[in-house]
Structures are given as C-alpha cells and as structure tokens.
DRENNU-41316 format. One record per residue (C-alpha): residue number from 1; x, y, z. Coordinates in nm, 4 decimals. Each point is the difference from the previous one (the first is absolute). Layout:
BEGIN
+-----+----------+----------+----------+
|   i |     east |    north |       up |
+-----+----------+----------+----------+
| NUM |        X |        Y |        Z |
...
+-----+----------+----------+----------+
END
This chain:
BEGIN
+-----+----------+----------+----------+
|   i |     east |    north |       up |
+-----+----------+----------+----------+
|   1 |  11.5965 |  -2.0238 |   4.1530 |
|   2 |   0.2027 |   0.1759 |  -0.2686 |
|   3 |   0.2497 |  -0.1712 |  -0.2235 |
|   4 |   0.2974 |   0.1294 |   0.1972 |
|   5 |  -0.0952 |  -0.1713 |   0.3254 |
|   6 |   0.1813 |  -0.3310 |  -0.0578 |
|   7 |   0.3734 |  -0.0400 |   0.0612 |
|   8 |   0.2254 |   0.0034 |  -0.3053 |
|   9 |   0.1450 |  -0.3415 |  -0.0773 |
|  10 |   0.0291 |  -0.0093 |  -0.3773 |
|  11 |  -0.1665 |  -0.3058 |  -0.1521 |
|  12 |  -0.0820 |  -0.3254 |   0.1676 |
|  13 |   0.2554 |  -0.2743 |  -0.0515 |
|  14 |  -0.2394 |  -0.2911 |   0.0522 |
|  15 |  -0.0909 |  -0.0729 |  -0.3596 |
|  16 |  -0.0504 |   0.3395 |  -0.1603 |
|  17 |   0.1894 |   0.3137 |  -0.0851 |
|  18 |  -0.1328 |   0.2969 |  -0.1905 |
|  19 |   0.2223 |   0.2334 |  -0.1961 |
|  20 |  -0.2210 |   0.2573 |  -0.1688 |
|  21 |   0.1969 |   0.2096 |  -0.2483 |
|  22 |   0.0247 |   0.3784 |   0.0440 |
|  23 |  -0.1470 |   0.2075 |  -0.2810 |
|  24 |   0.2178 |   0.0376 |  -0.3106 |
|  25 |  -0.1287 |   0.3473 |  -0.0932 |
|  26 |   0.1584 |   0.3381 |   0.0832 |
|  27 |  -0.2072 |   0.0704 |   0.3147 |
|  28 |   0.0356 |  -0.1286 |   0.3540 |
|  29 |  -0.3307 |  -0.1474 |   0.1174 |
|  30 |  -0.1951 |   0.0850 |   0.3134 |
|  31 |  -0.2962 |  -0.1820 |   0.1439 |
|  32 |  -0.2805 |   0.0541 |   0.2504 |
|  33 |  -0.3379 |  -0.1508 |   0.0913 |
|  34 |  -0.3206 |   0.1991 |  -0.0369 |
|  35 |  -0.3394 |  -0.0788 |   0.1539 |
|  36 |  -0.2869 |   0.2416 |  -0.0550 |
|  37 |  -0.3387 |  -0.0267 |   0.1714 |
|  38 |  -0.1247 |  -0.2045 |   0.2954 |
|  39 |  -0.2192 |  -0.2494 |  -0.1881 |
|  40 |   0.0582 |  -0.2745 |  -0.2538 |
|  41 |  -0.1138 |   0.2532 |  -0.2627 |
|  42 |   0.3219 |   0.1925 |   0.0599 |
|  43 |   0.3333 |  -0.0741 |  -0.1686 |
|  44 |   0.3236 |  -0.1716 |   0.0984 |
|  45 |   0.3134 |  -0.0019 |  -0.2141 |
|  46 |   0.3791 |   0.0001 |   0.0053 |
|  47 |   0.1416 |   0.3013 |  -0.1817 |
|  48 |   0.3293 |  -0.0267 |  -0.1942 |
|  49 |   0.1478 |   0.3299 |  -0.1210 |
|  50 |   0.3258 |   0.1673 |  -0.1118 |
|  51 |   0.1794 |   0.1265 |   0.3089 |
|  52 |   0.3138 |   0.1833 |   0.1064 |
|  53 |   0.2824 |  -0.2174 |   0.1355 |
|  54 |   0.0188 |   0.0000 |   0.3788 |
|  55 |   0.2800 |  -0.1386 |   0.2149 |
|  56 |  -0.1052 |  -0.2769 |   0.2340 |
|  57 |  -0.3388 |  -0.0495 |  -0.1634 |
|  58 |  -0.2046 |  -0.2903 |   0.1342 |
|  59 |  -0.1250 |  -0.2650 |  -0.2417 |
|  60 |  -0.3613 |  -0.1172 |   0.0520 |
|  61 |  -0.0926 |  -0.3591 |   0.0668 |
|  62 |  -0.1172 |  -0.1971 |  -0.3039 |
|  63 |  -0.2682 |  -0.1796 |   0.2053 |
|  64 |  -0.1289 |   0.2905 |   0.2098 |
|  65 |  -0.1485 |  -0.2020 |   0.2871 |
|  66 |  -0.0426 |  -0.3574 |   0.1208 |
|  67 |  -0.3711 |   0.0000 |  -0.0911 |
|  68 |   0.1045 |   0.0029 |  -0.3665 |
|  69 |   0.2078 |  -0.3159 |   0.0522 |
|  70 |  -0.3105 |  -0.1662 |   0.1447 |
|  71 |  -0.1999 |   0.1136 |  -0.3037 |
|  72 |   0.2652 |  -0.1281 |  -0.2416 |
|  73 |   0.0148 |  -0.3361 |   0.1790 |
|  74 |  -0.3771 |  -0.0292 |  -0.0159 |
|  75 |  -0.0167 |   0.0967 |  -0.3684 |
|  76 |   0.3039 |  -0.1925 |  -0.1295 |
|  77 |  -0.0162 |  -0.3088 |   0.2204 |
|  78 |  -0.3475 |   0.0154 |   0.1547 |
|  79 |   0.1910 |  -0.0494 |   0.3239 |
|  80 |  -0.0011 |   0.3044 |   0.2239 |
|  81 |   0.2337 |  -0.1744 |   0.2490 |
|  82 |   0.2828 |   0.0381 |  -0.2526 |
|  83 |   0.0027 |   0.3749 |   0.0583 |
|  84 |   0.2652 |  -0.0292 |   0.2730 |
|  85 |   0.2241 |  -0.1858 |  -0.2464 |
|  86 |  -0.0503 |   0.2753 |  -0.2572 |
|  87 |   0.0732 |   0.2670 |   0.2614 |
|  88 |   0.3320 |  -0.1674 |   0.0774 |
|  89 |   0.1001 |  -0.0479 |  -0.3645 |
|  90 |  -0.1170 |   0.3244 |  -0.1618 |
|  91 |  -0.1300 |   0.2198 |   0.2813 |
|  92 |   0.3164 |   0.2101 |   0.0275 |
|  93 |   0.0643 |   0.0644 |  -0.3715 |
|  94 |   0.0154 |   0.3642 |  -0.0994 |
|  95 |  -0.0626 |   0.2052 |  -0.3131 |
|  96 |   0.2965 |   0.2055 |  -0.1357 |
|  97 |  -0.1773 |   0.3382 |   0.0207 |
|  98 |   0.0119 |   0.2887 |   0.2469 |
|  99 |  -0.2873 |  -0.0175 |   0.2504 |
| 100 |  -0.1683 |   0.3439 |   0.0113 |
| 101 |   0.2953 |   0.1366 |  -0.2007 |
| 102 |  -0.0165 |   0.3720 |  -0.0916 |
| 103 |  -0.2084 |   0.0499 |  -0.3153 |
| 104 |   0.2001 |   0.1184 |  -0.3024 |
| 105 |  -0.1754 |   0.3036 |  -0.1542 |
| 106 |  -0.0846 |   0.0031 |  -0.3710 |
| 107 |  -0.1285 |   0.3255 |  -0.1473 |
| 108 |  -0.1498 |  -0.1696 |  -0.3071 |
| 109 |  -0.1754 |  -0.2586 |   0.2202 |
| 110 |   0.0524 |  -0.3754 |   0.0167 |
| 111 |  -0.2427 |  -0.2310 |  -0.1817 |
| 112 |  -0.2107 |  -0.2271 |   0.2236 |
| 113 |  -0.0571 |  -0.3762 |  -0.0065 |
| 114 |  -0.2714 |  -0.1682 |   0.2080 |
| 115 |   0.1042 |  -0.3654 |   0.0535 |
| 116 |  -0.2422 |  -0.2867 |   0.0760 |
| 117 |   0.1223 |  -0.3245 |   0.1628 |
| 118 |  -0.0968 |  -0.3580 |  -0.0850 |
| 119 |  -0.2141 |  -0.2545 |   0.1832 |
| 120 |   0.1389 |  -0.0845 |   0.3442 |
| 121 |   0.2592 |   0.2788 |  -0.0167 |
| 122 |   0.0213 |   0.3442 |   0.1644 |
| 123 |   0.1575 |   0.3420 |  -0.0479 |
| 124 |   0.3680 |  -0.0946 |   0.0490 |
| 125 |   0.0396 |  -0.3152 |  -0.2117 |
| 126 |   0.0771 |   0.1939 |  -0.3206 |
| 127 |   0.2662 |   0.2222 |   0.1581 |
| 128 |   0.2583 |  -0.0944 |  -0.2674 |
| 129 |  -0.2009 |   0.1318 |  -0.2958 |
| 130 |  -0.1413 |   0.2971 |   0.1979 |
| 131 |   0.3525 |   0.0983 |   0.1109 |
| 132 |   0.1305 |  -0.0313 |  -0.3560 |
| 133 |  -0.2740 |   0.2242 |  -0.1428 |
| 134 |   0.0465 |   0.2595 |   0.2769 |
| 135 |   0.3740 |   0.0071 |  -0.0732 |
| 136 |  -0.0841 |   0.1151 |  -0.3554 |
| 137 |  -0.2093 |   0.2920 |   0.1234 |
| 138 |  -0.3493 |  -0.1309 |   0.0813 |
| 139 |  -0.2068 |   0.0243 |   0.3147 |
| 140 |  -0.1491 |  -0.3469 |   0.0550 |
| 141 |  -0.2885 |  -0.0723 |   0.2379 |
| 142 |  -0.0194 |  -0.3759 |   0.0683 |
| 143 |  -0.3513 |  -0.0569 |   0.1328 |
| 144 |  -0.1091 |  -0.2570 |   0.2560 |
| 145 |  -0.3490 |  -0.1074 |  -0.1080 |
| 146 |  -0.2805 |  -0.0491 |   0.2501 |
| 147 |  -0.2135 |  -0.2415 |  -0.2066 |
| 148 |   0.1217 |  -0.3096 |   0.1931 |
| 149 |   0.2518 |  -0.0775 |  -0.2794 |
| 150 |   0.3056 |   0.1125 |   0.2013 |
| 151 |   0.1739 |  -0.2600 |   0.2193 |
| 152 |  -0.0802 |   0.2428 |   0.2816 |
| 153 |  -0.0668 |   0.3704 |   0.0421 |
| 154 |  -0.1520 |   0.2326 |   0.2576 |
| 155 |  -0.1459 |   0.3404 |   0.0724 |
| 156 |  -0.0044 |   0.2104 |   0.3163 |
| 157 |  -0.3376 |   0.0906 |   0.1444 |
| 158 |  -0.0598 |   0.3518 |   0.1285 |
| 159 |  -0.0730 |  -0.1262 |   0.3518 |
| 160 |   0.3294 |  -0.0387 |   0.1822 |
| 161 |   0.1799 |  -0.0745 |  -0.3277 |
| 162 |  -0.0913 |  -0.3681 |   0.0319 |
| 163 |   0.1242 |  -0.2175 |  -0.2868 |
| 164 |  -0.2521 |  -0.2057 |  -0.1914 |
| 165 |   0.1535 |  -0.2738 |  -0.2151 |
| 166 |  -0.1400 |  -0.1187 |  -0.3323 |
| 167 |   0.1088 |  -0.3544 |  -0.0815 |
| 168 |   0.0286 |  -0.1863 |  -0.3295 |
| 169 |  -0.3235 |  -0.1711 |  -0.0982 |
| 170 |  -0.0362 |  -0.3012 |  -0.2273 |
| 171 |  -0.2962 |  -0.0358 |  -0.2351 |
| 172 |  -0.2933 |  -0.1019 |   0.2225 |
| 173 |  -0.1281 |  -0.3518 |  -0.0568 |
| 174 |  -0.2831 |  -0.0128 |  -0.2492 |
| 175 |   0.0814 |   0.3402 |  -0.1476 |
| 176 |   0.1229 |   0.0317 |  -0.3586 |
| 177 |   0.3569 |   0.1275 |  -0.0059 |
| 178 |  -0.0643 |   0.2476 |  -0.2811 |
| 179 |  -0.2668 |   0.1916 |   0.1951 |
| 180 |   0.2123 |   0.0082 |   0.3156 |
| 181 |   0.3117 |   0.1190 |  -0.1837 |
| 182 |  -0.1909 |   0.2425 |  -0.2242 |
| 183 |  -0.1358 |   0.1817 |   0.3052 |
| 184 |   0.3550 |   0.0175 |   0.1389 |
| 185 |   0.1549 |   0.1338 |  -0.3224 |
| 186 |  -0.2547 |   0.2834 |  -0.0087 |
| 187 |   0.0790 |   0.0935 |   0.3616 |
| 188 |   0.3730 |  -0.0133 |  -0.0769 |
| 189 |  -0.0322 |   0.2218 |  -0.3077 |
| 190 |  -0.2058 |   0.2483 |   0.2017 |
| 191 |   0.2780 |   0.0086 |   0.2622 |
| 192 |   0.2464 |   0.0858 |  -0.2803 |
| 193 |  -0.2295 |   0.2838 |  -0.1087 |
| 194 |  -0.0345 |   0.1246 |   0.3593 |
| 195 |   0.3791 |  -0.0001 |   0.0330 |
| 196 |   0.0364 |   0.2181 |  -0.3100 |
| 197 |  -0.2654 |   0.2376 |   0.1360 |
| 198 |   0.1853 |   0.0175 |   0.3317 |
| 199 |   0.3116 |   0.1204 |  -0.1844 |
| 200 |  -0.2163 |   0.2530 |  -0.1846 |
| 201 |  -0.1169 |   0.1286 |   0.3402 |
| 202 |   0.3608 |   0.0309 |   0.1164 |
| 203 |   0.1131 |   0.1856 |  -0.3127 |
| 204 |  -0.2974 |   0.2372 |   0.0271 |
| 205 |   0.1214 |   0.0991 |   0.3466 |
| 206 |  -0.2463 |  -0.1934 |   0.2161 |
| 207 |   0.1376 |  -0.1200 |   0.3310 |
| 208 |   0.0112 |  -0.3807 |   0.0064 |
| 209 |   0.0758 |  -0.1663 |   0.3328 |
| 210 |   0.2128 |  -0.3152 |   0.0048 |
| 211 |  -0.1285 |  -0.1694 |   0.3146 |
| 212 |   0.3209 |  -0.2069 |   0.0221 |
| 213 |   0.1775 |   0.3290 |   0.0863 |
| 214 |   0.3155 |  -0.0573 |  -0.2014 |
| 215 |   0.2795 |   0.2564 |  -0.0261 |
| 216 |  -0.0773 |   0.0782 |  -0.3643 |
| 217 |  -0.2570 |   0.2788 |  -0.0329 |
| 218 |  -0.2280 |  -0.0796 |  -0.2953 |
| 219 |  -0.0295 |   0.3711 |  -0.0830 |
| 220 |   0.3542 |  -0.0242 |  -0.1436 |
| 221 |  -0.1619 |  -0.1720 |  -0.3002 |
| 222 |  -0.2143 |   0.3041 |  -0.0816 |
| 223 |   0.2343 |   0.1681 |  -0.2491 |
| 224 |   0.1964 |  -0.3111 |  -0.0963 |
| 225 |  -0.2556 |  -0.2202 |  -0.1781 |
| 226 |  -0.1292 |   0.0252 |  -0.3564 |
| 227 |  -0.3379 |  -0.1729 |   0.0087 |
| 228 |  -0.0511 |   0.0493 |  -0.3730 |
| 229 |   0.2529 |  -0.2870 |  -0.0116 |
| 230 |  -0.1668 |  -0.2725 |   0.2049 |
| 231 |   0.0050 |  -0.3728 |  -0.0747 |
| 232 |  -0.1302 |  -0.3103 |   0.1742 |
| 233 |   0.1946 |  -0.3242 |   0.0318 |
| 234 |  -0.0380 |  -0.3373 |   0.1695 |
| 235 |   0.0862 |  -0.3693 |   0.0108 |
| 236 |  -0.2356 |  -0.2959 |  -0.0540 |
| 237 |  -0.3301 |   0.0988 |   0.1682 |
| 238 |   0.1572 |   0.3458 |   0.0114 |
| 239 |   0.0653 |  -0.0154 |  -0.3750 |
| 240 |  -0.3671 |  -0.0413 |  -0.0850 |
| 241 |  -0.0773 |   0.2608 |   0.2700 |
| 242 |   0.2181 |   0.2469 |  -0.1940 |
| 243 |  -0.1922 |  -0.0735 |  -0.3219 |
| 244 |  -0.3342 |   0.0619 |   0.1726 |
| 245 |   0.1295 |   0.3206 |   0.1610 |
| 246 |   0.0445 |   0.1421 |  -0.3519 |
| 247 |  -0.3737 |  -0.0480 |  -0.0540 |
| 248 |  -0.0934 |   0.1645 |   0.3304 |
| 249 |   0.2366 |   0.3008 |  -0.0111 |
| 250 |   0.0811 |   0.1948 |  -0.3152 |
| 251 |   0.2907 |   0.1803 |   0.1719 |
| 252 |   0.2087 |  -0.3177 |  -0.0212 |
| 253 |   0.1858 |   0.0311 |  -0.3306 |
| 254 |   0.1031 |  -0.3662 |  -0.0329 |
| 255 |   0.0463 |  -0.3248 |   0.1919 |
| 256 |   0.2821 |  -0.2520 |   0.0441 |
| 257 |  -0.1300 |  -0.3481 |   0.0824 |
| 258 |   0.2542 |  -0.2522 |   0.1297 |
| 259 |  -0.1176 |  -0.3569 |  -0.0713 |
| 260 |  -0.3622 |   0.1125 |   0.0236 |
| 261 |  -0.2583 |  -0.2508 |   0.1239 |
| 262 |  -0.2751 |   0.0908 |  -0.2466 |
| 263 |  -0.2641 |  -0.2405 |   0.1363 |
| 264 |  -0.1870 |   0.2421 |   0.2352 |
| 265 |  -0.0821 |   0.2654 |  -0.2636 |
| 266 |  -0.3432 |  -0.0211 |  -0.1627 |
| 267 |   0.0023 |  -0.0308 |  -0.3803 |
| 268 |  -0.2227 |   0.3027 |  -0.0569 |
| 269 |   0.2764 |   0.2276 |   0.1354 |
| 270 |   0.2640 |  -0.0839 |  -0.2617 |
| 271 |  -0.1349 |   0.2458 |  -0.2597 |
| 272 |  -0.0054 |   0.2670 |   0.2729 |
| 273 |   0.3758 |   0.0055 |   0.0709 |
| 274 |   0.0912 |   0.3381 |  -0.1512 |
| 275 |   0.3756 |   0.0244 |   0.0534 |
| 276 |   0.3067 |  -0.2064 |  -0.0939 |
| 277 |   0.1158 |  -0.2909 |   0.2152 |
| 278 |   0.3416 |  -0.1652 |   0.0115 |
| 279 |  -0.0369 |  -0.3671 |   0.0923 |
| 280 |   0.3310 |  -0.1467 |   0.1231 |
| 281 |  -0.0614 |  -0.3728 |   0.0369 |
| 282 |   0.2094 |  -0.2792 |   0.1490 |
| 283 |   0.0585 |  -0.3150 |  -0.1979 |
| 284 |  -0.1748 |  -0.2500 |   0.2287 |
| 285 |  -0.3181 |   0.1678 |   0.1285 |
| 286 |  -0.2207 |   0.1108 |  -0.2879 |
| 287 |  -0.2644 |  -0.2123 |  -0.1759 |
| 288 |  -0.1140 |   0.0340 |  -0.3635 |
| 289 |  -0.3355 |   0.1331 |   0.1305 |
| 290 |   0.1737 |   0.2718 |   0.2001 |
| 291 |   0.2218 |   0.1018 |  -0.2936 |
| 292 |  -0.3093 |   0.0132 |  -0.2223 |
| 293 |  -0.1567 |   0.2504 |   0.2426 |
| 294 |   0.3124 |   0.2160 |  -0.0129 |
| 295 |  -0.0092 |  -0.0140 |  -0.3797 |
| 296 |  -0.3581 |   0.1258 |   0.0022 |
| 297 |   0.1355 |   0.3179 |   0.1567 |
| 298 |   0.2856 |   0.0253 |  -0.2511 |
| 299 |  -0.2505 |  -0.0319 |  -0.2854 |
| 300 |  -0.1693 |   0.3195 |   0.1227 |
| 301 |   0.3123 |   0.1946 |   0.0885 |
| 302 |   0.3076 |  -0.0399 |  -0.2173 |
| 303 |   0.2156 |   0.1466 |   0.2802 |
| 304 |  -0.0788 |  -0.2955 |   0.2281 |
| 305 |   0.2971 |  -0.2378 |   0.0105 |
| 306 |   0.0378 |  -0.3599 |   0.1171 |
| 307 |   0.3461 |  -0.1385 |   0.0724 |
| 308 |   0.1207 |  -0.3137 |   0.1779 |
| 309 |   0.3223 |  -0.0269 |   0.2000 |
| 310 |   0.1510 |  -0.3444 |  -0.0622 |
| 311 |   0.1349 |  -0.2104 |   0.2851 |
| 312 |  -0.2392 |   0.1534 |   0.2541 |
| 313 |  -0.2808 |  -0.1257 |   0.2237 |
| 314 |  -0.2847 |   0.1916 |   0.1637 |
| 315 |   0.2045 |   0.0776 |   0.3141 |
| 316 |   0.2883 |   0.1375 |  -0.2102 |
| 317 |  -0.1686 |   0.3427 |  -0.0013 |
| 318 |  -0.0163 |   0.0159 |   0.3809 |
| 319 |   0.2696 |   0.0464 |   0.2639 |
| 320 |  -0.0107 |  -0.3763 |   0.0625 |
| 321 |   0.2237 |  -0.0350 |  -0.3083 |
| 322 |   0.2824 |   0.1427 |   0.2151 |
| 323 |  -0.0483 |  -0.2413 |   0.2902 |
| 324 |   0.2511 |  -0.2819 |   0.0149 |
| 325 |  -0.0120 |  -0.3246 |   0.1950 |
| 326 |  -0.1625 |  -0.3382 |  -0.0587 |
| 327 |  -0.2583 |   0.0405 |   0.2727 |
| 328 |  -0.1146 |   0.3335 |  -0.1382 |
| 329 |  -0.0146 |  -0.1374 |  -0.3558 |
| 330 |  -0.2169 |  -0.2845 |   0.1234 |
| 331 |  -0.2401 |   0.2388 |   0.1733 |
| 332 |  -0.0275 |   0.2606 |  -0.2733 |
| 333 |   0.0031 |  -0.2129 |  -0.3108 |
| 334 |   0.2134 |  -0.0732 |  -0.3026 |
| 335 |   0.2804 |   0.2238 |  -0.1136 |
| 336 |   0.0587 |   0.1230 |  -0.3491 |
| 337 |   0.3192 |  -0.0787 |  -0.1903 |
| 338 |   0.0616 |   0.3685 |  -0.0836 |
| 339 |   0.2217 |   0.1859 |   0.2482 |
| 340 |  -0.2399 |   0.2132 |   0.2106 |
| 341 |   0.2177 |   0.3116 |  -0.0439 |
| 342 |  -0.0287 |  -0.0355 |  -0.3772 |
| 343 |  -0.3722 |  -0.0655 |   0.0283 |
| 344 |  -0.0482 |   0.3172 |   0.2058 |
| 345 |   0.2078 |   0.2000 |  -0.2501 |
| 346 |  -0.2099 |  -0.1200 |  -0.2959 |
| 347 |  -0.3290 |   0.0604 |   0.1805 |
| 348 |   0.0899 |   0.3471 |   0.1255 |
| 349 |   0.1607 |   0.1152 |  -0.3258 |
| 350 |  -0.2962 |  -0.1131 |  -0.2087 |
| 351 |  -0.2296 |   0.1798 |   0.2455 |
| 352 |   0.2144 |   0.3166 |  -0.0128 |
| 353 |   0.0017 |   0.0030 |  -0.3829 |
| 354 |  -0.3787 |  -0.0412 |  -0.0030 |
| 355 |  -0.0510 |   0.2706 |   0.2650 |
| 356 |   0.2303 |   0.2370 |  -0.1893 |
| 357 |  -0.2179 |  -0.0411 |  -0.3088 |
| 358 |  -0.3396 |   0.0411 |   0.1661 |
| 359 |   0.0797 |   0.2505 |   0.2765 |
| 360 |   0.2025 |   0.2171 |  -0.2424 |
| 361 |   0.3065 |  -0.0062 |   0.2241 |
| 362 |   0.3100 |   0.1968 |  -0.0894 |
| 363 |   0.2356 |  -0.2830 |   0.0893 |
| 364 |   0.2064 |  -0.2472 |  -0.1988 |
| 365 |  -0.2046 |  -0.3075 |   0.0805 |
| 366 |  -0.0772 |  -0.0412 |  -0.3707 |
| 367 |   0.3462 |  -0.1599 |  -0.0229 |
| 368 |  -0.1856 |  -0.3157 |   0.1139 |
| 369 |  -0.2811 |   0.0207 |  -0.2591 |
| 370 |   0.1170 |  -0.3237 |  -0.1643 |
| 371 |  -0.1239 |  -0.1912 |   0.3045 |
| 372 |  -0.3558 |   0.1108 |  -0.0810 |
| 373 |   0.0292 |  -0.1768 |  -0.3348 |
| 374 |   0.1448 |  -0.3135 |   0.1574 |
| 375 |   0.3449 |   0.0679 |  -0.1417 |
| 376 |   0.2888 |  -0.1192 |   0.2139 |
| 377 |   0.1266 |  -0.2910 |   0.2003 |
| 378 |  -0.2660 |  -0.1671 |   0.2234 |
| 379 |  -0.2957 |   0.2028 |  -0.1352 |
| 380 |  -0.2613 |  -0.0930 |  -0.2596 |
| 381 |  -0.3067 |   0.1935 |  -0.1179 |
| 382 |  -0.3395 |  -0.1585 |  -0.0587 |
| 383 |  -0.1050 |  -0.0237 |  -0.3647 |
| 384 |  -0.2566 |   0.2653 |  -0.0977 |
| 385 |  -0.3630 |  -0.0631 |   0.0800 |
| 386 |  -0.1784 |  -0.2307 |  -0.2445 |
| 387 |  -0.3776 |   0.0336 |   0.0084 |
| 388 |  -0.0658 |  -0.3468 |  -0.1424 |
| 389 |   0.1484 |  -0.1677 |   0.3067 |
| 390 |  -0.2612 |   0.1298 |   0.2441 |
+-----+----------+----------+----------+
END
C-alpha cells in the first residue's frame, strides 16, 4: 500500500509526461508520508525537508495510489471510469526527491510551513512548490484534508489497520454552497492548527507515532525545527484556508495564499486577520469581488501584499503545469502562456522574500523583495486599497 509498491516505469507515454523540476536551493530534498491517529480527527501529510544526499535514493510516486486516480477522474471529469486511463498516463510519474532520505541536521532549526491543498486535490499535487521551498531550508508539511474536499483520502482504523476512504463530495442539492464550503474551510483551518501543534509536541520531546511506519523517525525533528518561525500556505481553497488559520492560531506568523478562493470566508472574519498575508494571484482566476476582499485585509495590515503573475491560469500554481500532452491538457484545463518553470520561480521567490521579512530569517531572500511590489517581468501589484470602491 505504500508509494514504493508499484514498478518503476518513468512517466506514461500515452498522452502525458510529467517532468517536475528539482529544487533550485542549496539543499537536497527528502520526503516521507506521515499519518497520526486512527480516526478522521487525526492528521495525514507529506513531509518535504532538507536531507543529506544518498546514493541510489528512491523517488516517490507523484500519484501515491490508484485510488487517487479514481478520485481525480471523478472530480475533474465526473467519470470515475477514466481512472484507468489516468493510471496509465500519469500513474508512474515520480517526484525528484529522496524518499525517506536522511534528515539534514540544522542547529538553528528550520522554519516550518503548513501547506493546504485546493478543491479536488491532495497532498502530492503541489510537490513542485513544496520541493522548491524545502530546497531553500524549510520543512514543509503538505496536508491531505479530511473535509471531503480532497479528490480522495483515507485513514487507518485501529482494528486490524483497515483503511477507510473519504471521497470528494459535491455540494448537496438544495444546500447553499457558501454554508457547505464555510464549514469545510473551518475544518481545514483547524487541521492546519492541529498540524502545527503536532510539531510542537515533537519538538517538546513527546513521542509521536507515524502509523505508516516509514524509515524516517519523527523524533529527528526535535532539535531541528524553529517553531517561532511558522507560516501557513495554500492554493485556491487552501489559500483561503491559510488566511483563516491565521485567525485560529496566533503562532502562525504570516500566510502565503496562492490564487486564494475567497468565497467561503465569512465577512465578519476579515477584521480579525491579525497577521500579514501575501496573495500571489494568477491572471485568469480572480474576480473583482475576490480582489476586493483581499484589499480589505491590506487596508488593515500594510504588510499584506497582493501580486498577480501574468500569463498564468489557476492550474499554473499546481504540478499540473508541468504535465505535457494534449490529452492531459484537455482533462486538467487550460494552460498559461508563461513557462511553468518561470512561473514557479516567481511564485517561490516572492514567497521566500515575504517569509524572510515576516519570519525574521537570516537568509538572502530579500534579494527578491521587488517581486512583492510587483516590480519585474510578468508580475504586477494590485493598486492600494481604496475605501470608496467597497
């Protein structure tokens, strides 16, 4: 059942290849899966971290199991029977990181990012940005949410380690979408908070069991994390989840919201967001109403920034940007005109500059500060908030 159990074939040739870029930072990147607890109230995430190079390291599968292909087919096409086609085309793609690679110690402690996925996604579909951030010296925990917004996810019950799957759920007929999504965004933000508290338990010396029994012992994190430098990040539904997590947990110093879907957040919470947010938007997704909501936050916190990456679409901030093939493009939507490698560089560098500023990092990420002001090729900043427009 683990992600090493399928034979290694590289990527499928029948309509899709995936070439995720390795991280550009100074660290090699390791990766493992962590599941804690035997109920849906537990946690499940993929952990990306700086690691030591290891000869013959295995690379993990991008789509961990066939059930996720079925979930993607159901979410993207509303046709579960297409899952076999997806398995053939993308089921053997791998992520350029070292599976269970030896953790690279850091006496000053790595900063932590909790990452929240979008609607119909799951923990591995943002491997490109998570790998990039880990290569610059972050530990990144990419959650898999259990609010029925993931394409598929599961937990293992205590009795005989039986798997119980949680499938994607559409808005029930007759129910208002806002109320359905608002309940989900609160559950998601609480899962982000629980993840941060789990890392606090680990750093305080508590024994935390990973029921997936991976080779990486979580206790290695104890003296290698600096939880005074914790941020929350996400894409789309995960972007607004990151904003709400700032309200629920004061230990998060800031949030990075990739093309945030602002719709599910209730208006009364906007004045409550206490910390700065970096909104990195794509050119084609946002509406004037959504931008106006972001500007309400920037009116209360001058450190909140809103930038737009030109030539990008909503999927440009996911790993799907690196999939090639006409069939795959048809399944997973339009492509942006900006080269995905350049898009990833802009997104990650803007995020790093913002994190440097608000986590007080002793790095040189401030070399990319211009991106936060919308200065540079392919980036524009939103005009300052104007009260008369709302």
